[in-house]
C-alpha positions in Angstrom: 39.6 -46.1 86.0 40.3 -43.9 89.0 39.5 -46.9 91.2 43.2 -48.0 90.7 44.5 -44.7 92.0 42.1 -45.0 94.9 43.4 -48.6 95.6 47.0 -47.3 95.6 46.2 -44.4 98.0 44.4 -46.8 100.3 47.4 -49.2 100.3 49.8 -46.3 101.4 47.5 -45.4 104.1 47.1 -49.0 105.2 50.8 -49.7 105.1 51.8 -46.5 106.6 49.4 -47.1 109.6 50.6 -50.7 109.9 54.3 -49.6 110.1 53.4 -46.9 112.7 52.0 -49.7 115.1 55.1 -52.0 114.2 52.6 -54.5 112.6 54.0 -57.1 110.6 50.8 -58.1 108.6 47.4 -56.5 108.0 44.4 -59.1 108.1 41.6 -57.0 107.3 40.3 -53.5 106.6 37.0 -51.8 106.4 36.3 -49.0 104.0 33.3 -46.5 104.0 32.3 -45.3 100.6 29.5 -42.9 100.2 26.8 -43.6 97.6 27.5 -40.3 96.0 31.3 -40.7 96.0 31.3 -41.7 92.2 33.4 -44.9 93.3 32.3 -48.2 91.6 32.8 -50.6 94.5 33.2 -53.7 92.4 35.9 -52.1 90.5 37.6 -50.8 93.7 37.5 -54.3 95.0 39.2 -55.8 92.0 41.8 -53.0 92.1 42.5 -53.8 95.8 42.9 -57.5 95.1 45.7 -56.5 92.5 47.3 -53.7 94.7 47.3 -55.4 97.8 49.4 -58.6 96.4 52.9 -58.6 97.8 52.2 -56.0 100.5 51.8 -56.1 104.2 48.1 -56.5 103.4 48.3 -59.4 101.1 45.5 -61.8 101.6 43.6 -59.2 104.0 39.9 -59.3 104.1 38.3 -56.1 102.6 34.9 -55.1 103.6 33.3 -52.1 101.8 30.4 -50.4 103.7 28.1 -48.1 101.8 27.2 -44.9 103.2 23.7 -43.7 102.1 23.5 -40.5 99.9 21.5 -37.7 101.6 20.9 -34.2 100.8 18.9 -31.1 101.8 16.4 -29.6 99.4 17.0 -26.0 99.0 13.5 -25.5 97.9 11.5 -27.0 100.7 14.3 -27.4 103.5 13.8 -31.3 103.6 16.6 -33.6 104.5 16.1 -36.4 101.9 17.7 -39.7 100.7 19.7 -39.3 97.4 20.7 -42.1 95.2 22.4 -39.9 92.8 23.7 -36.5 92.4 21.3 -33.8 90.9 18.1 -35.8 91.6 15.0 -33.8 92.2 13.7 -33.6 95.9 11.6 -36.5 96.4 9.1 -34.6 98.5 8.5 -31.6 96.5 10.3 -32.3 93.2 12.2 -29.1 93.6 15.9 -28.2 92.7 18.7 -28.1 93.7 19.2 -30.7 96.5 22.6 -29.9 98.2 24.3 -33.1 99.1 24.8 -33.4 102.9 26.2 -37.0 103.2 27.3 -39.9 101.3 30.3 -38.4 99.4 32.9 -39.5 101.7 35.5 -42.3 101.2 37.6 -43.3 104.2 39.5 -46.3 105.7 37.3 -47.0 108.8 39.6 -49.4 110.4 42.5 -51.9 110.0 43.2 -55.1 111.6 46.9 -55.9 112.1 49.1 -58.5 113.7 
């Protein structure tokens, strides 16, 4: 389950940011996860619940924002919504559709005290 490794990386980012701001506690964080990022949000949330225990972010409210998948059809040039990689273009049924958004994952913001 790569979500555990992601949760540990998120904790490192959050704690480093909090320390740099001389914060004693993290009360919340928002994550942006692209629909095409191959991350299972529920599994990540579970892993974060485990990893954040005993850290500066113990008890922090975690909000996961989903970024829609988007791609450009190389056949017709249309920018289209993608729910999974390797889907055909919904306008012309052409291939390939190059991903153009929704693959990212980042810590959007952190609330500290």
